[in-house]
N, C-alpha and C positions, 0 to 999 in steps of 0.2 A: 865453463870453465871454458875461457878462448884463446884461438891459436896462439902461442905461444908467450901467455901468461908464467911466470916463473913465481913457483912460491919458496919459502922459507926453509919448509921441509915438507915432508909428506903427513904429515897431520894439517897444514894449514890447507892439503891440495884437497882433502879426506874431510872436512867438519867446512861447515858453512859461515861460523865466531873464529874470530880469534880465542873466545873462552873457551870454547870445546876442545880447538887445538891444543890449549896449553893444557887441558884438564887428559888429554889422551896422550901428549910430549909426558906428561908428570906418573901418571899411570903405568907407562913402558918401560921408564927409566927404576917403577919398581920392582916392575916384573923381570926385568933383568938382574936388578940386585938376588930378587928370590933365584931367580936358575941358580946364580953364583952360590947360594947360602947352601941347594940339594945338591950343586954339582960335590960341594968342598964336601958336603954329608958322607956321601962314596953309600950314601944306601938304597934301599930298590926304594920302587915311588910309595909302594904301601907305609914302609917303615921311617921315611921321610915325613909321607902326611901327613902320621898318628903327633911326630916330635912337632909339625908343623900345626897343630892340630883342627887341620881338616880331611876332608876323605881324599881314596886315591883319587877318584875321577873327575873331584875340586882341581887338584895337583897336577894332573896331566894336561885339564883345560889352561890352565895355569902355563907350564911349560910348553904348549901349544901357540902358545902366544894369543889364544885367547881373551883378548884385554878389555872385551864389553861387557863379561860376564863377572866383570871385577872392580868393586870402587875401591877408590884413596882410603880408603876405612879397612877397608878389609883387609888389601897388600900392607897398610903398617900395621896393623894389629898382622898377621904375617910374619911378619919381620922379626915384629918386639915377640913374638914365641921362641925366637932362633935366633934371641939373645944379641938382634940391630936395634941399632939408635937410630932414626930419617931424621935427618938434619935436614933444613928447609933453609936455601940462597935464594936472595932475588934479585933480577940482573933488571934492567931498564930497557924497554927492548926501544929501538930505532927509529922515529917518528914517521 
């Protein structure tokens, strides 16, 4: 990174390719959605984890934002188990 370099998002600054940055952005959105679901459940982490079909330590990793430990597939599956439908919306990037 050079002095004064600007990025569109923190993910763009962290990753060396636009593809990797985009993947992180989407995973971050899904992790936030899982957090909201868990908060709405109002259960202990252990009970929420059972309902989501994962272990409590895995849910703890998710709630702490350990994004590198979750694939897009895993996050979609967790949300599906919570009764949520993941919808994909595509936007063109600025040239």
